[in-house]
VMD Tcl script that draws the C-alpha trace (Angstrom):
set ca {
  {-14.19 11.37 -6.32}
  {-12.15 8.59 -7.87}
  {-11.20 5.99 -5.24}
  {-7.77 4.38 -5.01}
  {-8.66 1.14 -6.83}
  {-10.33 3.03 -9.67}
  {-7.36 5.42 -9.89}
  {-4.95 2.48 -10.12}
  {-7.07 0.80 -12.80}
  {-7.19 4.00 -14.85}
  {-3.46 4.52 -14.47}
  {-2.80 0.96 -15.70}
  {-5.19 1.47 -18.62}
  {-3.60 4.67 -19.87}
  {0.00 4.09 -18.88}
  {1.22 1.76 -21.67}
  {4.89 2.47 -20.81}
  {4.28 6.22 -20.58}
  {4.82 8.30 -17.47}
  {1.19 9.41 -17.22}
  {-0.71 9.57 -13.95}
  {-4.27 10.47 -13.08}
  {-3.14 14.01 -12.26}
  {-2.12 14.50 -15.89}
  {-5.62 14.24 -17.31}
  {-9.21 15.30 -16.77}
  {-11.55 12.36 -16.22}
  {-15.00 13.11 -17.65}
  {-17.91 10.70 -17.28}
  {-21.17 11.42 -19.11}
  {-24.38 9.81 -17.86}
  {-25.81 7.37 -20.38}
  {-28.87 6.48 -18.30}
  {-32.24 6.53 -20.02}
  {-33.29 9.98 -18.81}
  {-30.04 11.71 -19.74}
  {-29.95 9.77 -23.00}
  {-33.41 11.06 -23.91}
  {-32.32 14.58 -22.96}
  {-29.40 14.39 -25.39}
  {-26.33 13.06 -23.57}
  {-24.93 11.84 -26.88}
  {-24.72 15.47 -28.06}
  {-22.56 16.15 -25.01}
  {-20.29 13.25 -25.95}
  {-19.96 14.59 -29.50}
  {-19.15 18.08 -28.22}
  {-16.55 16.77 -25.78}
  {-14.97 14.73 -28.58}
  {-14.62 17.99 -30.55}
  {-13.17 19.75 -27.49}
  {-10.46 17.09 -27.11}
  {-8.51 18.93 -29.81}
  {-8.38 21.98 -27.54}
  {-8.10 19.98 -24.28}
  {-6.02 16.86 -25.04}
  {-5.95 15.93 -21.34}
  {-9.61 14.88 -21.49}
  {-10.30 11.20 -20.88}
  {-13.95 10.55 -21.77}
  {-16.08 7.70 -20.46}
  {-19.75 6.85 -20.41}
  {-21.38 6.15 -17.08}
  {-24.43 4.46 -15.67}
  {-27.03 6.68 -14.02}
  {-25.79 9.13 -11.37}
  {-29.23 9.13 -9.74}
  {-30.01 12.77 -10.49}
  {-32.38 12.15 -13.42}
  {-34.52 15.24 -12.85}
  {-31.36 17.39 -12.98}
  {-29.90 15.82 -16.15}
  {-27.95 15.82 -18.29}
  {-25.34 14.91 -15.69}
  {-21.59 14.95 -16.23}
  {-18.90 14.13 -13.67}
  {-15.51 15.80 -14.04}
  {-12.71 14.61 -11.77}
  {-15.25 13.41 -9.22}
  {-17.44 16.52 -9.17}
  {-20.98 16.16 -10.53}
  {-22.38 18.85 -12.84}
  {-26.07 18.94 -13.70}
  {-28.19 20.63 -16.38}
  {-25.32 20.21 -18.85}
  {-25.90 20.85 -22.53}
  {-23.77 21.21 -25.63}
  {-23.74 24.99 -25.16}
  {-22.40 25.09 -21.59}
  {-20.07 22.06 -21.50}
  {-16.97 24.01 -22.59}
  {-17.52 26.60 -19.85}
  {-17.95 23.77 -17.32}
  {-14.68 22.16 -18.49}
  {-12.90 25.52 -18.16}
  {-14.24 25.95 -14.63}
  {-13.21 22.39 -13.73}
  {-9.64 23.08 -14.85}
  {-9.21 25.80 -12.24}
}
mol new
graphics top color blue
foreach p $ca { graphics top sphere $p radius 0.5 }
foreach p [lrange $ca 0 end-1] q [lrange $ca 1 end] { graphics top cylinder $p $q radius 0.2 }
display resetview
């Protein structure tokens, strides 16, 4: 879950004189740790970049290791950790996270 300080920082970063708050977007963090990297986390990043056309509310960030290396690739969406993510199931995961 995003804590208050992180939420404020993100709001300042994206605001730029717009009336956007953290509730208006989906915060996705993809693990870039060595294990997830070797398992193909960059493919997930590329797929999410493509999906931003369909889901413009996505805010994509890289992350340090989530500590679940044996369950990777790991992706956190709005504070919830998803494991065993690949470029074939990421869109379904995003859809589920939206509900």
